[in-house]
C-alpha positions as CSV (number, residue, x, y, z in Angstrom):
1,X,33.3,32.1,34.7
2,X,35.6,34.3,32.6
3,X,36.9,33.1,29.3
4,X,39.8,34.3,27.2
5,X,38.8,36.1,23.9
6,X,39.4,34.0,20.9
7,X,41.8,35.1,18.1
8,X,39.0,36.7,16.0
9,X,37.7,38.8,18.9
10,X,41.3,39.9,19.8
11,X,41.9,41.0,16.2
12,X,38.6,42.8,16.1
13,X,39.4,44.7,19.3
14,X,42.9,45.6,17.9
15,X,41.3,46.8,14.7
16,X,38.8,49.1,16.5
17,X,41.6,50.4,18.8
18,X,43.8,51.4,15.9
19,X,40.9,52.9,14.1
20,X,40.0,55.1,17.0
21,X,43.6,56.2,17.4
22,X,43.7,57.1,13.7
23,X,40.5,59.1,13.9
24,X,41.8,61.0,16.9
25,X,45.1,61.8,15.2
26,X,43.2,63.0,12.1
27,X,40.8,65.2,14.0
28,X,43.7,66.7,15.9
29,X,45.6,67.5,12.8
30,X,42.6,69.0,11.0
31,X,41.5,71.1,13.9
32,X,44.9,72.8,14.1
33,X,45.2,73.5,10.4
34,X,42.4,76.2,10.2
35,X,43.8,78.7,12.7
36,X,47.4,77.9,12.2
37,X,47.4,78.6,8.4
38,X,45.8,82.0,9.2
39,X,48.3,82.7,12.0
40,X,51.3,81.6,9.9
41,X,50.2,83.6,6.8
42,X,49.4,86.7,8.8
43,X,52.7,86.6,10.6
44,X,54.4,87.9,7.4
45,X,54.3,91.7,7.1
46,X,55.1,91.8,3.4
47,X,54.9,89.1,0.8
48,X,56.2,91.1,-2.1
49,X,59.6,89.8,-3.2
50,X,59.4,86.4,-1.5
51,X,59.8,83.4,-3.7
52,X,57.1,80.7,-4.0
53,X,59.3,78.3,-2.1
54,X,59.6,80.8,0.8
55,X,55.9,81.3,0.9
56,X,55.2,77.6,0.8
57,X,57.6,77.1,3.8
58,X,55.5,79.7,5.7
59,X,52.1,78.2,4.8
60,X,53.1,74.6,5.5
61,X,49.9,73.6,3.7
62,X,49.1,72.2,0.3
63,X,48.4,74.8,-2.4
64,X,44.7,74.7,-3.3
65,X,44.7,76.2,-6.8
66,X,46.8,77.9,-9.4
67,X,45.1,80.3,-11.8
68,X,46.9,81.8,-14.8
69,X,46.6,85.6,-15.0
70,X,48.4,86.9,-18.1
71,X,52.1,86.2,-17.5
72,X,51.5,85.9,-13.8
73,X,49.8,83.2,-11.7
74,X,47.4,83.5,-8.7
75,X,48.2,80.8,-6.1
76,X,45.6,80.2,-3.4
77,X,45.8,78.5,-0.1
78,X,42.5,77.6,1.6
79,X,41.5,76.3,5.0
80,X,37.9,76.0,6.2
81,X,37.4,79.7,7.1
82,X,40.5,81.4,5.8
83,X,42.0,81.8,2.3
84,X,44.7,83.8,0.8
85,X,45.6,84.3,-2.9
86,X,49.0,85.6,-3.9
87,X,50.1,86.8,-7.3
88,X,53.5,85.4,-8.6
89,X,55.4,86.4,-11.7
90,X,56.8,83.9,-14.2
91,X,60.0,83.7,-12.0
92,X,57.9,82.6,-9.0
93,X,58.5,85.9,-7.2
94,X,55.5,87.2,-5.2
95,X,54.0,90.4,-6.4
96,X,51.7,90.8,-3.4
97,X,48.3,89.7,-2.0
98,X,45.6,89.4,-4.5
99,X,42.8,88.4,-2.0
100,X,42.6,87.5,1.6
101,X,39.3,86.2,3.2
102,X,38.8,85.4,6.9
103,X,35.4,84.2,7.9
């Protein structure tokens, strides 16, 4: 004899279903970030002269750190295996690549 689930069981199944959907979406988003940050940043032939806003539009990722360096700043974007650090002047104009690590 088959019985209908009570309200508590139904809510519990709904909770687990939404939790699994959320985990799947999070894993999908995270797995694409590593290679896509590298691909997006490497698609730019020259950073010198770009504004911080323009670089941020290319990166489409949160800035990881800002380090003062005299009158300039070093801004770093990091994904799991890739990172790039760019030097910016006080007017937020990129002066070039300070460091790039892949692997």
